[in-house]
C-alpha positions as CSV (number, residue, x, y, z in Angstrom):
1,X,18.4,14.0,-18.7
2,X,18.4,16.7,-16.0
3,X,20.6,16.1,-12.9
4,X,18.9,18.6,-10.7
5,X,17.3,17.5,-7.5
6,X,13.5,17.2,-7.7
7,X,11.7,18.9,-4.8
8,X,8.6,17.4,-3.2
9,X,5.8,19.2,-1.4
10,X,4.1,17.1,1.3
11,X,0.4,17.8,2.0
12,X,-0.5,16.7,5.5
13,X,1.9,15.9,8.4
14,X,-0.2,13.4,10.4
15,X,0.7,9.7,10.8
16,X,1.2,8.9,7.1
17,X,3.1,12.1,6.3
18,X,5.4,11.9,9.3
19,X,6.0,8.1,9.3
20,X,6.0,7.0,5.7
21,X,6.5,9.9,3.3
22,X,8.8,12.5,4.7
23,X,11.6,10.2,5.8
24,X,11.3,7.8,2.9
25,X,11.3,10.3,0.0
26,X,14.1,12.2,1.7
27,X,16.3,9.1,1.6
28,X,16.1,9.1,-2.3
29,X,19.1,10.6,-4.1
30,X,17.9,13.3,-6.4
31,X,14.7,13.9,-4.4
32,X,14.3,16.3,-1.5
33,X,11.5,17.4,0.8
34,X,11.1,21.1,-0.2
35,X,7.8,22.0,1.6
36,X,5.2,20.8,4.0
37,X,1.6,21.9,4.2
38,X,0.5,21.4,7.8
39,X,-1.3,22.9,10.7
40,X,1.5,21.5,12.9
41,X,3.9,24.1,11.7
42,X,6.3,24.0,14.7
43,X,6.6,20.2,14.6
44,X,7.1,20.1,10.8
45,X,9.7,22.8,10.9
46,X,11.6,21.2,13.8
47,X,11.6,17.8,12.1
48,X,12.6,19.1,8.7
49,X,14.3,22.5,9.1
50,X,15.3,22.6,5.5
51,X,11.7,22.5,4.2
52,X,9.3,25.5,3.9
53,X,6.2,25.1,6.0
54,X,3.0,26.6,4.6
55,X,-0.6,26.7,6.0
56,X,-2.6,25.8,2.8
57,X,-2.6,24.4,-0.7
58,X,-2.4,27.9,-2.3
59,X,0.8,28.5,-0.4
60,X,2.3,25.2,-1.5
61,X,1.3,25.5,-5.1
62,X,2.7,29.0,-5.2
63,X,6.2,27.7,-4.5
64,X,7.9,27.7,-8.0
65,X,10.4,25.0,-7.2
66,X,8.0,22.2,-6.2
67,X,8.0,19.4,-8.8
68,X,6.0,16.7,-7.0
69,X,3.1,17.0,-4.6
70,X,2.6,14.1,-2.1
71,X,-1.0,13.8,-0.8
72,X,-1.0,12.4,2.8
73,X,-4.3,13.9,4.0
74,X,-7.4,12.1,5.3
75,X,-8.8,10.0,2.6
76,X,-11.8,12.2,1.7
77,X,-9.3,15.0,0.7
78,X,-7.3,12.8,-1.6
79,X,-9.3,13.7,-4.7
80,X,-9.6,17.5,-4.4
81,X,-6.0,17.9,-3.3
82,X,-4.6,15.7,-6.1
83,X,-6.9,17.5,-8.6
84,X,-5.6,20.9,-7.6
85,X,-2.0,19.8,-7.8
86,X,-2.4,18.3,-11.2
87,X,-4.2,21.4,-12.5
88,X,-1.2,23.4,-11.2
89,X,1.1,21.3,-13.4
90,X,2.6,19.2,-10.6
91,X,3.4,15.5,-10.6
92,X,1.4,13.7,-7.8
93,X,1.8,10.8,-5.4
94,X,-1.4,9.9,-3.5
95,X,-1.4,7.8,-0.4
96,X,-3.6,4.8,-0.5
97,X,-6.5,4.4,-0.9
98,X,-6.3,6.5,-4.1
99,X,-9.7,8.1,-3.8
100,X,-13.1,7.5,-2.2
101,X,-14.4,5.6,-5.2
102,X,-13.6,4.5,-8.8
103,X,-15.3,7.5,-10.4
104,X,-13.0,9.9,-8.6
105,X,-10.0,7.7,-9.6
106,X,-11.0,7.7,-13.3
107,X,-11.3,11.5,-13.1
108,X,-7.8,11.9,-11.7
109,X,-6.3,9.5,-14.2
110,X,-7.9,11.4,-17.1
111,X,-6.6,14.7,-15.7
112,X,-3.1,13.3,-15.3
113,X,-3.1,12.2,-19.0
114,X,-4.4,15.6,-20.1
115,X,-1.7,17.4,-18.1
116,X,1.1,15.0,-19.1
117,X,2.1,14.5,-15.5
118,X,3.1,11.4,-13.4
119,X,0.3,10.3,-11.1
120,X,1.1,7.4,-8.8
121,X,-0.4,5.8,-5.7
122,X,1.7,4.9,-2.6
123,X,1.5,1.1,-2.7
124,X,4.6,0.8,-0.5
125,X,3.8,-2.7,0.5
126,X,4.8,-4.0,-2.9
127,X,8.3,-3.3,-1.4
128,X,7.8,-5.3,1.8
129,X,10.4,-7.9,2.4
130,X,7.8,-10.6,2.9
131,X,6.0,-9.7,-0.4
132,X,9.2,-9.6,-2.4
133,X,10.2,-13.0,-0.9
134,X,6.7,-14.4,-1.7
135,X,7.2,-13.5,-5.3
136,X,10.5,-15.4,-5.4
137,X,8.8,-18.5,-3.9
138,X,6.1,-18.4,-6.5
139,X,8.6,-17.8,-9.3
140,X,10.7,-20.8,-8.2
141,X,7.9,-23.2,-9.1
142,X,8.7,-25.4,-6.2
143,X,5.1,-25.5,-5.0
144,X,3.8,-26.7,-8.3
145,X,0.4,-25.4,-9.4
146,X,-0.9,-23.0,-6.8
147,X,-4.3,-23.7,-5.4
148,X,-4.8,-21.6,-2.2
149,X,-3.4,-18.4,-0.8
150,X,-4.1,-16.7,2.5
151,X,-2.9,-13.2,3.4
152,X,-3.4,-11.8,6.8
153,X,-2.9,-8.3,8.3
154,X,-3.7,-9.0,12.0
155,X,-3.2,-6.5,14.7
156,X,-4.2,-6.2,18.4
157,X,-5.7,-2.7,18.9
158,X,-8.6,-3.2,21.3
159,X,-9.0,0.5,22.1
160,X,-10.7,2.8,19.6
161,X,-8.6,5.9,19.1
162,X,-9.8,9.4,18.6
163,X,-8.5,9.8,15.0
164,X,-10.3,10.1,11.7
165,X,-9.4,6.6,10.5
166,X,-11.6,5.2,13.2
167,X,-14.5,7.7,13.0
168,X,-17.6,7.4,10.8
169,X,-16.3,9.6,8.0
170,X,-15.8,9.0,4.3
171,X,-12.9,6.7,3.6
172,X,-12.5,5.2,7.1
173,X,-12.4,1.6,8.1
174,X,-10.0,-1.3,7.6
175,X,-11.4,-2.4,4.3
176,X,-10.2,0.7,2.5
177,X,-7.2,1.1,4.7
178,X,-5.6,-2.4,4.8
179,X,-7.7,-3.9,2.0
180,X,-6.1,-1.5,-0.4
181,X,-2.7,-3.2,0.4
182,X,-3.9,-6.8,0.5
183,X,-6.0,-6.6,-2.6
184,X,-3.2,-4.9,-4.5
185,X,-0.8,-7.6,-3.5
186,X,-3.2,-10.3,-4.6
187,X,-3.7,-8.6,-8.0
188,X,0.0,-8.2,-8.5
189,X,0.5,-11.9,-7.9
190,X,-2.6,-13.4,-9.7
191,X,-4.4,-10.7,-11.6
192,X,-8.0,-9.6,-11.3
193,X,-10.3,-12.3,-9.7
194,X,-13.4,-13.6,-11.4
195,X,-15.4,-12.9,-8.3
196,X,-15.0,-11.2,-5.0
197,X,-17.0,-11.8,-1.8
198,X,-16.4,-9.6,1.3
199,X,-17.6,-9.8,4.8
200,X,-16.9,-6.8,7.1
201,X,-17.8,-6.3,10.8
202,X,-17.6,-3.8,13.6
203,X,-16.2,-5.9,16.5
204,X,-14.5,-3.6,19.1
205,X,-16.4,-2.0,21.9
206,X,-17.1,1.6,20.8
207,X,-16.0,1.1,17.2
208,X,-17.8,3.3,14.6
209,X,-16.5,1.7,11.3
210,X,-15.5,-1.7,10.1
211,X,-12.5,-3.0,12.0
212,X,-12.5,-6.6,10.6
213,X,-12.8,-8.0,7.1
214,X,-12.6,-11.4,5.4
215,X,-12.5,-11.5,1.6
216,X,-12.7,-14.4,-0.8
217,X,-11.3,-14.0,-4.3
218,X,-12.2,-16.8,-6.7
219,X,-10.1,-17.5,-9.8
220,X,-12.1,-19.8,-12.1
221,X,-10.4,-18.8,-15.4
222,X,-7.0,-17.7,-16.6
223,X,-3.5,-19.1,-15.9
224,X,-4.0,-19.5,-12.1
225,X,-7.4,-21.3,-12.1
226,X,-8.7,-22.9,-10.1
227,X,-7.4,-20.8,-7.2
228,X,-8.8,-19.5,-4.0
229,X,-7.4,-16.4,-2.3
230,X,-8.4,-15.3,1.2
231,X,-7.6,-11.8,2.5
232,X,-8.1,-11.1,6.1
233,X,-7.6,-8.2,8.5
234,X,-8.4,-7.9,12.2
235,X,-7.8,-5.4,15.0
236,X,-8.5,-8.0,17.7
237,X,-5.8,-10.6,17.0
238,X,-3.5,-10.7,20.0
239,X,-2.3,-14.0,18.6
240,X,-1.8,-13.2,14.9
241,X,-2.2,-15.7,12.2
242,X,0.6,-16.3,9.8
243,X,1.2,-13.4,7.4
244,X,1.1,-15.8,4.4
245,X,-0.1,-19.3,3.8
246,X,0.4,-20.6,0.2
247,X,-0.5,-24.2,-0.9
248,X,0.3,-25.8,-4.2
249,X,0.2,-29.3,-5.7
250,X,3.7,-30.0,-4.6
251,X,4.0,-28.2,-1.2
252,X,3.3,-25.2,1.0
253,X,4.9,-22.0,2.1
254,X,4.2,-20.4,5.5
255,X,5.5,-17.0,6.7
256,X,4.9,-15.4,10.2
257,X,5.5,-11.7,11.0
258,X,5.1,-8.5,9.1
259,X,7.6,-6.3,7.4
260,X,9.9,-4.5,9.8
261,X,10.0,-1.1,8.0
262,X,6.8,0.4,9.5
263,X,7.9,-0.3,13.1
264,X,11.4,1.1,12.3
265,X,9.9,4.3,10.8
266,X,7.5,4.7,13.8
267,X,10.5,4.4,16.1
268,X,12.1,7.4,14.3
269,X,14.6,5.5,12.2
270,X,15.5,6.7,8.8
271,X,15.9,4.4,5.8
272,X,19.4,3.1,5.0
273,X,22.0,1.2,6.9
274,X,23.1,-2.4,6.9
275,X,20.0,-3.8,8.5
276,X,17.3,-1.6,7.0
277,X,14.4,-3.8,5.7
278,X,15.9,-7.0,6.9
279,X,13.2,-9.4,8.2
280,X,14.6,-11.8,10.7
281,X,11.6,-14.2,10.6
282,X,12.2,-16.5,7.6
283,X,9.5,-18.4,6.0
284,X,9.3,-22.2,5.7
285,X,8.7,-24.3,2.6
286,X,7.5,-27.9,2.9
287,X,7.8,-29.6,-0.5
288,X,7.0,-33.0,-1.8
289,X,10.2,-35.1,-2.4
290,X,9.9,-38.9,-2.9
291,X,6.8,-40.9,-2.2
292,X,5.0,-39.4,0.8
293,X,8.2,-37.8,2.1
294,X,8.2,-34.0,2.7
295,X,11.3,-31.9,2.8
296,X,11.4,-28.7,4.9
297,X,13.3,-25.8,3.7
298,X,13.9,-22.4,5.3
299,X,13.5,-19.8,2.6
300,X,15.7,-16.7,3.0
301,X,14.0,-13.3,3.0
302,X,14.6,-10.6,0.5
303,X,15.4,-7.1,1.9
304,X,12.5,-4.7,1.9
305,X,13.0,-1.1,0.9
306,X,10.3,1.5,0.6
307,X,12.9,3.9,-0.8
308,X,12.7,1.9,-4.1
309,X,9.1,3.2,-4.6
310,X,10.1,6.9,-4.5
311,X,13.2,6.2,-6.5
312,X,10.9,4.8,-9.2
313,X,8.7,7.9,-9.0
314,X,11.8,10.1,-9.4
315,X,12.8,8.1,-12.5
316,X,9.3,8.2,-14.0
317,X,9.2,12.0,-13.6
318,X,12.6,12.2,-15.3
319,X,11.4,10.0,-18.1
320,X,14.0,7.2,-17.5
321,X,11.8,4.6,-15.9
322,X,8.2,3.3,-15.5
323,X,5.6,4.7,-13.0
324,X,5.7,2.2,-10.1
325,X,1.9,2.3,-9.7
326,X,0.3,3.9,-12.8
327,X,-3.2,5.4,-12.8
328,X,-4.7,2.5,-14.6
329,X,-3.7,0.2,-11.8
330,X,-5.0,2.7,-9.3
331,X,-8.4,2.8,-11.0
332,X,-8.6,-1.0,-11.2
333,X,-7.9,-1.2,-7.4
334,X,-10.6,1.3,-6.6
335,X,-13.0,-0.7,-8.7
336,X,-12.3,-3.8,-6.6
337,X,-12.6,-1.9,-3.3
338,X,-15.9,-0.5,-4.5
339,X,-16.9,-4.0,-5.5
340,X,-16.0,-5.4,-2.1
341,X,-18.1,-2.7,-0.4
342,X,-21.1,-3.6,-2.6
343,X,-20.5,-7.3,-1.9
344,X,-20.5,-6.7,1.9
345,X,-23.8,-4.8,1.6
346,X,-25.5,-7.4,-0.6
347,X,-24.0,-10.5,1.2
348,X,-22.9,-12.3,-2.0
349,X,-20.1,-12.7,-4.4
350,X,-19.8,-10.2,-7.3
351,X,-17.9,-10.2,-10.5
352,X,-15.8,-7.2,-11.5
């Protein structure tokens, strides 16, 4: 096993590159930010003086010491940039959503296998404090057989901003943006649903793409049946719903608030420190005790840590650990996102 530091090249220095990728991967021992491809050369150099700043992919791929390419571009560029990096023999991390559709996802997965390179999608919200805690609640068995789960990502952003995510371009809209997280979390918990039904809407004044979605996942077979899962995201929720609602035959779990890491990163904080990833809003368990009596329990939160994702990528590249989000999972996710888009167009539930 080599002990040298792996060097990453970051493609794109917009919101995702600045906020989620550069500071998080740089906090991983044995992984360093070696280069940034960006049109914002002065800002990138000022923020990361130790990294080379290049204007295009040719310049990035020409650097001999880059082991890993991180794709943090607008969504429609994910496929061509990742393809070029894999063809150049690099390991690749792609921000979510993986690609624009499942066909592109399968093509990249095949290419990564042919090249013998690690290809992973940045599903960082598997490392949210609330999600890690939710997994503990489910594993405890205290709720009995699970029957209903609701997962919300509600925000209040009434003004449409002049950025690609809110323009009528390929890969825009909250279904592929936030749905990629919520569907992934649901599949991690319960597996692939038997049917998916999606409703999307354009609700804000001046909005060009969907800024609201409501998805119903039905589980009619398998270990969790019968189970209903609701996934919901809104940009007009000044009074946000609970992050999670989980009902079982012996009780319920309720959690307010979202993971604190995104806000910390947006404020310029770097991962690490005593309070990093600590969510102060604990969830509440109400469980059946004796007769009709219900016991209320505050359930302590796990600590979230996005750094664990990139540590797992490092280990996968070094051959000492599994890929945190392997290509087959990424392909399956894109198939479900495509299915949701088709469901919204047809106005009916569809089976994968």
